[in-house]
C-alpha positions as a printed Julia matrix, in Angstrom:
118×3 Matrix{Float64}:
 90.4   129.7   110.08
 89.31  130.25  106.4
 90.47  133.06  103.75
 88.98  133.73  100.68
 90.23  135.84   97.9
 88.38  137.08   94.79
 90.16  138.42   91.51
 89.37  139.02   87.74
 86.92  142.04   88.07
 87.12  145.04   85.83
 85.56  147.14   83.18
 83.79  145.5    80.36
 81.43  146.49   77.53
 77.66  145.31   77.53
 77.69  141.81   75.98
 81.29  141.22   77.12
 82.57  138.43   79.45
 84.4   138.13   82.49
 85.67  135.24   84.6
 85.87  136.1    88.47
 88.4   133.63   90.64
 87.74  132.81   94.25
 90.96  131.42   96.08
 90.25  129.73   99.24
 92.82  128.79  101.87
 92.96  127.16  105.51
 92.87  123.66  106.87
 89.33  124.03  108.09
 88.04  124.75  104.78
 89.74  121.74  103.03
 87.89  119.63  105.46
 84.42  120.99  106.05
 83.52  123.33  103.57
 80.41  122.11  101.5
 79.62  124.86   99.03
 80.92  128.03   97.42
 78.45  130.85   96.63
 78.81  134.08   94.73
 76.91  137.13   95.8
 77.0   140.7    94.36
 76.08  144.0    95.93
 75.24  147.07   93.55
 75.63  150.45   95.11
 72.82  151.28   97.44
 71.31  147.77   97.19
 71.41  144.66   99.2
 73.85  141.99   98.76
 72.22  139.44   96.4
 72.67  135.62   95.71
 74.21  134.86   92.42
 75.29  131.28   92.03
 76.42  128.28   94.29
 78.33  125.2    93.83
 78.48  121.91   95.81
 82.16  121.21   96.73
 81.59  117.39   96.68
 79.45  116.73   93.54
 79.58  119.89   91.71
 75.76  120.77   91.72
 75.15  123.95   90.87
 72.6   126.96   91.5
 71.8   129.97   89.78
 69.67  133.17   90.32
 66.91  133.73   87.63
 68.65  136.99   86.82
 71.92  135.17   85.51
 70.68  131.87   84.57
 72.15  130.78   81.07
 74.53  133.87   81.27
 76.75  132.91   84.34
 78.74  129.49   84.87
 79.96  128.56   88.1
 82.72  125.93   88.77
 85.4   124.51   90.91
 88.74  123.23   91.0
 88.8   120.94   94.07
 92.69  120.2    94.14
 93.47  124.09   93.94
 90.47  125.0    96.04
 89.4   127.57   93.6
 86.01  128.54   92.38
 85.17  130.67   89.32
 82.29  132.45   87.89
 82.25  132.74   84.17
 79.9   135.73   83.22
 78.75  136.08   79.65
 76.64  138.6    77.86
 77.32  141.09   80.61
 74.45  143.69   81.17
 74.94  147.16   82.64
 72.65  145.92   85.56
 75.2   143.14   86.59
 77.58  145.92   87.86
 78.42  145.41   91.47
 80.93  144.42   93.75
 81.09  140.3    93.42
 81.76  138.62   96.75
 82.51  134.73   97.23
 81.26  133.19  100.17
 81.41  129.87  102.27
 79.95  128.5   105.49
 82.7   126.23  107.53
 81.52  124.61  111.02
 78.71  127.24  111.31
 80.89  130.05  110.81
 80.34  132.69  107.67
 83.2   133.74  105.54
 83.51  136.24  102.98
 85.78  137.59  100.49
 86.97  141.24  100.16
 85.23  141.61   96.83
 86.27  142.48   93.25
 84.47  145.25   91.23
 82.71  144.58   87.91
 81.67  147.6    85.88
 79.85  146.88   82.56
 79.63  149.99   80.71
 80.08  151.63   77.31
């Protein structure tokens, strides 16, 4: 069993920054997880990919809409993944979810709300 818990969301003004965290737990995660991903879902829209990081070598991937503004990172020892979000825009407003796939099963966190507004 794998559990993912996000934190760090909130209200921020345009141009501001936030850092999201995703804490992973579960023995199967430690043994079998290959990557962690962040997705987001705005009201009335589909859930979209934001960023991904390989748990083994740290290679990263980003959606074009966040490239050069967001940075994904991880702390293997603590089983934490982070999403540093800079230069936030109103269109970044969404619920942000972390996600991993372990032994063919999909795991999602409960989500954390990010609101970018003046």
